[in-house]
Structures are given as structure tokens and as C-alpha cells.
N, C-alpha and C positions, 0 to 999 in steps of 0.2 A: 837407541830403540825408540820407535815412534809410539807416542801415547795414543791409545785407542779412544774412541768417542766416549765410552762409558767412564773412563778415568778422567777425561777432560771435564765431563759434566760434574763429577764429584769434586774435582779441584775448584771449579767455578762456584760451587756451593760453599766453598771456604771450609771444607772438612767439618760440616755441621755435625752435631752429635749424632752418632749412628744409632739406629733403633736397636733395642735389645731384642734378641730372639725370644720367642715365648718359651718359658721353661717347660720341659717335658714332664708329664705326669707319670711318675714311677713310684712303685712301692718303696718304702724306706729301706735302705740297706741295713739298718740297725734293728729291723724287725724280722723274726723268724718263727715259723710254725713247725714244731717237731711232734712226732707221735709219742704218746705215753701209754703205759699199760693201766695206770690208775692215778689217783690224786694223792698218794702218800708223799711224805716229805723226802724220802730217799729217791724215789722216782723223779720227783720234781727237781731236786738238786742235780741229778744226772742229766735231766733235760736242759737245765740252765747251762751246764758245761757243754753239751752238744750244740746248743744254740749259739753260744759264744764262739765256739770253734768255727762255725759257719760264718758268723759276722766278721770275725777277725780276718779270715781268708778273703771274704768279699771286699771289705774296706781296704785291705792291703793289695787289692787288684789281682787276687788269685795266687799270690805268693805262698809257698809252703813254709809255715812258721813253726812247724812241730819240733824242729831241732834247735830252736832258739832258746837260750837260757831264760828261765822264768815263765815259759809257756805253760807247763803243767801246773805251776802254782796259780797262774792267772785263771785257768779253767776251774781249778779247785775252789776258787773264791768268786766264781761267776755271779752267784746270787747277790753279791754286794753291789754290783753295778746294773742290776735289773731295774729299769724305771717302772715297768708294770708288766703284769702277765695275766692271761685269761685262758681258761679251759674252753674247748669248743668240741662239738660233735662233728665228725667227718664221715665220709662214706666208708673209710677204713676203720673207724672206731673213735677213740678219744685222742685229742691233740692239745698241745699247749702253745699258745702264741706268746712269745717273749719279746719285749721291747727293751733295748739297752740304751743307756745314756750316751749320746753321740760323742760329746766332748771327752768323756772318760775312755771310750773305746779308742779314739784317736791318740790320746795320751798313752794308753797302754801299748798300742802298736809302736809308737816312738820309743817307749821304754824297752820294748823287745829288740830294739836296734834295727828296725826295718824302715827304709824310706818308702813312702807310699807311692805306688804306681798308678793310683787313681782307681775309682770304682768303675768296673767294666759294664758295658751295656749288656742286656740279656741276649741269649742266643735263641733265634726263632727255630723251632723244631719242625721239620717237614720229613717225617719218617713214614715210609710205606711198607705194608705187609707184602707177602708173596702175591696177594690178589691185586696189588696196585693201589689199594685204598689207604688213605692217610690214617695213622693212629691218632686217637684222641688223647686228651690229657691223662685219663685214667690208665691207658695202656702204656704210657711213657713214665710211670712212676719211678721205676728203678733207674732209668737214665737221668731223670731230674734229680733224684736223691743223690746219685754219685756226683753229678755236677755241682749241686748245692753244697755238698760237703767239701768241695774244693774252692768254694767262693764264687762259683759261676751261676748266675741266674738264667732261667729259661723263660721263653714265651711260647704261646701256642697259637696256631693260625685260626682265623675265624672260619668255622666249619662251613658257613654259607658261601664264602668266596675266598678260598685259600689261594695263595700265590701258585703259579704254574711251576712245578719243580724243574721242568725242562728249560724254562726261561731263566730261572734262578741260576742253574748250572752254567748256562751260556752267558751269565753276567749281563743280561739284557738291561740297559740303563733305565728304561721306563719301569720295569719290574722292580729293580733294586731301589729306585726312587720312591715307588709306592710303599715298599717295605720300610724304608727310612721314615716316611711320613706317618705310616699307620702303627708300626711296632717300635719305632724309635731306636733302631739298631741297624748296623751294617754287618751283623754276624748271623749266619744261617747254617744250620746243620741239616743236610739232606741224607736220608738213609733208605736203603731197600733191603729188607730181610728176605732171605731164602731159607731153605731147609738146613738149619744149623750154621748158617753163615750170613754175612751182611756186607754190603758195600756202602762206604760213607764218603761224603764230600763236605768239607767245611769251607764256606764262603766268608771271607773277611775283607770287607771293603772292595769287593770285586775280584779279589785274588782267591784261588782255590787250592785246597790240599785234599788229597784223596788217599784212602786206605781201605783195606778189607780186614774182616775179623771172623773168627769162628767161636762157637760157644755151645755148651751142652744144652742150654735152655734159652728161651727168648729173653727172660729176665737177665741172664748172664751176658748175653750179647748186648743188651741195652745198657747195663751197668758198665760194661767195659767201654762202650762208646762214650759214656759220660766222662769217664776218666781220661780216655784218649783225647777227647775234645778239649778238656781242661788243660791237658799237657800242651797241646798245640797252641791254644790261645795264650797260655802263659809264656811260651817261648817267643811268640810273635809280638805280644803286646806288653809284657812285663819288662819294659826297658827302663832301667834306672840310671840316670846320669850322675856322675860324681862331680861334675862342674858344669857351668853354663856353656852350652854349645851355640855356635853361630853359623848360619849357612843360608843358602838361597833356596826358596821354595817357589816352584812354578805351579799356578793353578789355571787350568783352561776351562772352557765351557761357560764363561761369564757373559751372558747375553745382554744384561742391563746394568745400569748404575746401582740398582737395588741389589742385584746379585753380588756385586763388588762390596757394597756396604754390609750385606749380611755375612759375607766371607770374613771381613775384618772383625765384625762383631763376634763371630764364632771363634776366631783365633784369639782374640783378646779375652774371651770368657774362659779359655782353657787355662787351668791353673799352672800348667807346665810352661806356658808361653810368657816370656818376660818383656819382649819388645817386638813390634812389627813395624817395618818401614817399607813403603812402596818404592821400588826402584824404577818401574816403568811397565808398559803394557804393549801388547801387539796382538792384532786381530781380537780373538775372544779370550785371551789369557793375560795374566798379570804376573810379574816377577817381584817377589817380596824378599826382603832380608829379615830373617827371624832369629831372635835369641830365645833359647828355651833351655829347660833343665834336663833335656834329653837330646840325643842325636836327632837330626832332621828326619832320618829314615824311620825312626821309632815314632816320632811325632806324627808323621804322615800316616803310618799304619794305624795308630790310635784314633786319629781324626776320622779316617775312612771307616773304621769299625764302629764308631760311636753314634751313628744315626744322624749325621750332620749334613746330609745331601752331598756327600763327597765320596769319590772313588779314588783308589790309587791309580795314577795315570802313567803313561809311557814316559821313559826318560826324555828330558828336555835339555838341550844344550845350555850350559851355563848354570844349571840348577842341581842342587844336591838331592832333591826329592821333588816328586811331581804328584799333583792331585787333579781331579776333574770334578767340577761342580755339576750336580744333577738338577733336573727340573721336573 
């Protein structure tokens, strides 16, 4: 395989230390805000349990931990691992912000016998009413609550310049790249509500899943969508390997040596990746040998969903999985 110019440039630089990608600013996965009726001890303890359930699911990558031995006991003693809490007034009334000790939460998940699938990126919600207008955050409360309870975070579009839903559904590379850069995710849920029904499309790394639903009320439709979305994300992205997998990954769309350097930095920063070796390159793509704690197909799906300027690509000869770099 002929080495491309971008790879030659990097080789001539002697594999200098690759620049670290800027860390994305995201809210802590160990912090949750839950509604409360009052400030009594009993209500606060119940809020701690509800908050810990969300955090455990979130840090475990959306896996359902409720049937694991020790889960109920962990929720009952949630207050013992609270680092700090604070009451706050919201549009809906009173709420409690709870912050848990990160190290203790991770140890608790391991004690529950669960291998972490990694914290998932948020899902950008682009939901339209029957009039075609996008719902704002307040209108999507029931959807967000159902998703949060399953460990899935959500994000909301900037009302002044939201992404074009038609371009998102079409997996337009420029639109998806802009979403990656602005919202730090490759996950988008698009919805269109009608009279008692709704159509949904989940975009994950450029790949789409579609379904329809019915409901007696708008809140019921939205809550059901939050649960369906969590189910689909879990099935696609909660891939847990039992041993180290090794395979070949093709990544196209690399226009410069900096793209190549950033790609390697992205892969090496992923906790599931153990080793990356460059085998060669052709045109605007590079073939890599990757050792990871999950199958290559699962790794590619997670990378494409994670807001890393990557989309799942078409099958490439000689590769077990394929991605495409976005600009």
C-alpha cells in the first residue's frame, strides 16, 4: 500500500509528540438535579437514592443495573457517598442538586459486577410539534426525565440557529461536523409529533434508526421516546468486551497531517483502546491495526457517536471497521 503524503510528512517529523485534543466542556456525570417536594429529611434521602440511580446508569454507559445484587442496598445508603448537595428554585418548583464522590461511584459499579461501557455523550434533541416548530427545553421535560433515568444525557439546540433537521436526517457531513463541534456529540434524536402519534429518527455517528409511536398525551409520547431512545443507544453502544480484540480500522477523509495526528490522539485518548499501529495509507485514508477492550465494530460505533469529528464509513477492503474524518 502506497503511503500518502500526509503520512510521509508525519513520518519525517519522527512521530513527534501528538497534540492533545482540547477537552470538551461537559457537566459532571456525577452531578444530578432532581425535583423535590420539600426540604424534609425523608424527601432528601429519597432524592439521594433517585440521583444515585441516574448517576450509576450514566457512568455505566446506560446499562440497566437494577437486577444486580447489591443495587437496592446501594441506593438505600446513597447519602453516604454524597459529596455535596444544594437546594435550588426552578420553574417547576424546588429541586436538589446532588454531587457524588466520583471514585466511590466507580468502585460501587465495579462492586455491582458491571464492566464500564464508558460515559456516553449527550443526545441533541430536535423535536418538532405538529406546526413544524422545534420544542424548547421546557416542552421536552418528560423526554429528558425518561432518558436521564436510564443514564442518558440530553442537549438542546441553540434557539437562534438550530441545525436543519432535514440535513441531519440526510447525514449531511457539514451539518454533522457542526453538531460535533458545537454540541460535542454524534447522537441526535429527531421527532415530529402529530395528533396522538410521533415519528422518530435517532442519528448515531451518521447511521439512522427510525420508529413511530402513539400515546394518549404529548407527555406520554415524549416519555416513551426517551425510553425507546435509551434502549436503542444501549443496544448499539453498550458493547462490553470479555477480552482484548485486535483488528484493522480504516479511516478516510484525512486531508492533512494534522488530521492524521488528531485522529491518533483521539484513538489513544479512548480508554478502551490499548494500542494503535499505522499499517499504511492510500489517497485520503489510513489503515490502522487497533487493539481494544471491545470489538472493532463497537469501538467504531462509540467513536462516531462521541463527538470526535468521526462518522461511520462504508466497508473498506481489508478492514474490520471503517470511519470517516469530518471537517
